N, C-alpha and C positions, 0 to 999 in steps of 0.2 A: 199778736202774741206779745207778752210782756214778761220781762225777766223777773224771776222769783228766786229768793234764797230761803231754803229751809235748813236751818242750822248751818252746816258747812257745805251743803249741796246746792249747786246752781242748776235751775231748770227754767221752764217757761210755763206760763198760764195764758188762758184765753179769757178776755173780758166778757163778763155776763151781760154787760150793756149799761146804758145810762140810768135806766129805771132801777136796776139793782144797786148801782153805785149810789143813787140818791137815797134809796131805802136804807142801806147800811150807814150812810153818812148821817141821816136823820136819827137813826136808832142809836148810834154811838156818840152823837153830838160832836162829831169831828169828821173831816174828810176821810173817805174810805172807798175801796174798790172791792168788788167780788169777782174772783177769778175761778175758773175750773180748768182741769187738766184735759185738754183735747185728746181725741183718739190718736192723733199722730205724734203726741208728745210722749216720750218714754223717759222715765226716771228710774234707773236700775237700783236694786238693793245692792249692798256690799257683797261682792263675790266671796268675801271671807266666810260668809254664812249662807248666802243664797246661791242660786244657780243662774247661768246665763239665761236671759229671758224673764227672770223674776223682776217685777216692777212694783213700784210704790207710787202713790199719788203725792199729796201734800202732807201726809203723815210724817212723823219724825224720821224713821228710817226703814220701817217695815210695814206691810199693809195692815196687820192686825195685832192686837194685844190680848193675851189670855191672863186672867187672874183666877184665884180660887177663894171661895168664902172661908175655907178652913185656914188659909194663910192669913186672911184679914183677921179672923177670930184669934189666931195665935199672936198677932201683933197687939190686939186690944188690951190684954192685961198689963202690957209693958207701958202703955200710955196713961197719962192722967185722965184724958177724955178720949173715947173712941172716935174714929173718923169714919165717914161713909166711904163706900167703894168708889164713888164718883171722883174722889181725889186722885185715883190712879188712872182714870179715863179708859177702862178696858172696853173691848168690843165683845169679848166672850168671857163670861164668869161661870165657873163650874162649881158644883156643890157636891158634898159627899166624899171628898178625898182627904188624905192626910195633909196637914199643913206643909206647904212647900213641896208636896209630892210632884207638882207640875215641873219642878226643876229637873226631874229625871226623864221626862217624856221626850220622844223624838218624832212621833207621828200619832195623830189623833183623827177621829172622824166625828163630826157634829152634823146631824141631819144628813144631807146628801153630799157633804163636802169633806174632803180630806185636807188636813193642815199639817205642814211640817213645823215642828217646834224647833226654831233655829237658833235662838240665843236668849239668855236672860235679858230682861229690860233694866238698864241702868236708869235710875230715877233722878229727876231734876227737881228744882225748887217749886215747880207747879204743884207738886203733891202737898205743899204746905199752904196752899191757897184754898179757902172755902169756896166751892164752886157756885154757891148761891149768893153769898154776900161780898166776895172778893177780899175778905179779910185774910191776912197772912199770919203765920206763926212759924215756929221752928219744927213743928211736928206734922207729919209722922217721920220726916226724913232724919231728924236727929236720933230718934229711937231706932229706926231701921239700921242706921249706921252702926249702932252698937252690937248688932248681931248678923247683919246681912251685907257687910262691907267686904269687897274683894281686896286682894293685895294691891291692885292698881288704884284703889280708892273709890271705885264705883260702888254705889249702893243699889242693891237689886231687889225688885219686887215684880213678879209677873214674868211672862215669857212672850217673846215676839214670834208671830206666826206668819207663814206664807201659805196661801191656799193653793192647792193643786187642782185646778179646774174650777168650773163654775157650778153653782147649785144653790139650794135654799137651806138656810138654817133658821129655825123658829125657836121662840121662847119655849123652854122646857124640853127641847130635843135632848135625847140621850147623847152623851159624849163618851166615845169608846177610845180607850188608849190602845193603839195598835202596835207601838214599839217604844222601848225605853232605852236609856243609856246604860242601865245596869241589868 
C-alpha cells in the first residue's frame, strides 16, 4: 500500500506492479506509478452529501459526474468558440432535457442503476485545458463564472452522483428522473 492524496483527501493505493510503472514512465517520459484502490481500502464521500458506506475511488470527491447536452448547448452562445463535453470529464451525459434541468434532480435511473444526485459539481481549472492538445485558456470557466457562480465563489457545471447498487448502464440507455428538489 502506498499513501495517496486526492485534493485534500488522504487514502491509499495498491501498486499495479513494475511492468505497469515502466509502461506509464515510458509513455509520460518521466517516472510514474500506476496504483489502484484495493478492495479493502475505503475512501468515504463527504457525509455532508453522502451516506455512511458511500465510497469513492481516486475520483475528485464523488464516484460519478452527470452533465447534459442542453446545458453545454446553453453555454456555447456565450463563448467565442464552443468547447467539447470532454472538458467537463463526465461519466454520464444526458440529452433531451432543459438546460441545467439536472440541477433540480435528486434521484435518477439509467439502465439498471439508480443514482442519487447529491450535489452540484464545482469546476476547476482542468475545464480550461484542451483534452487532446493540453493547451490551456480561460474558457469555459471564465464564462461559466458569469452566470453559474455561487455566493461562495464556486463555479458550477454538472452534478455529482452516487450509485445505489450495482448494475449495467449502456450507451443510449434511457435516463428516468425519479425525484426532484422542486
